[in-house]
N, C-alpha and C positions, 0 to 999 in steps of 0.2 A: 380299526383307521384313528388318526391321528390330528389331532384340531389344535392349533397354537395361539396365544392370545397374549395380544398386545398388551400395556400398561396403558392408559389416555396418560398423560403428559399435559399442561397449563403453557400454553405459548404466550410472553409475557408480554406486550411493543415495549422495545425501547421506549426512554424516554427522551427529549431532544438535545439534553446534555449529554447525555450515552454518546449520542448519535454524531455528535460535534465531535468527542476523543474519538471513536472512532474513524471520520473523516480524514482528523490530524493526523492519528498515528499513519493510517493508509499513505497520504503525503510523504509522511517520512520517511516509510517502507519503502517509496518509489523511488523515492530520491538514494536510501540507501543502495538499492537496487540500481542503477543509471551508474551510480557510482564507482558498484563494481566491475557494473558490462565496462566504463569506460578506462578501470583498470587495467581489466583486460586486456583490452583491448591493444592496448603500448604493450603489448610483451607477444601478444596472438601472432601464426606464425600460420601461414600457406590456407588450408581450407578454416581457420577459423579464424580471417578477418572479416570474413562474411557471415558468418554466425555471429561475431560481436556485433558487427552495425546494426546486422538486425534487430541484435538485443536491443543494443542504443537506440533504434528507433524508435521502434512496440515500448518499450518503457518511457523516453521523453512522451508519448503519442499519451498512454498512460498518467503519466506526474501531468500532462496540462491541459487533463480531463477532471484529475481529478481537484486543481490547483481553481480554473476556474468553477468549479458546484462549488468549492468551500469561499471562492469569493461571491458566488451568485448568493449563498446564504450568508454571506457576512459575517462568516471567519475569518480570521488571522492569525498568523501566528507569532508568535512579541518571542524573542531569548528565552523568557524564562519558562514559555510553555513549550518551549521547543525542548529547553532543558528534561525539564519532567516526562515529558512524553520521549522523549529517545530512551529511559530506561525500559521504557517499558517495549518498544521496540527490538531492544538487545544490542 
């Protein structure tokens, strides 16, 4: 008989600052996804038009949710922070 043992890992909670940074990065990623979907829609043909319309609507909904969440938490994104966080988004 073969027994497997898993090593215990300690789970650390994120600090409020780390949570804010993660939310800001998520907003920027969603904005980037929306920009890409919009560009792809411009060149879409046939069945891909429906696909990109769906992708744009879904990403817009995601972005709206994330922005509302950021506003609720009192987080704002100024240009200096946006430039810094865009480096992390890639």
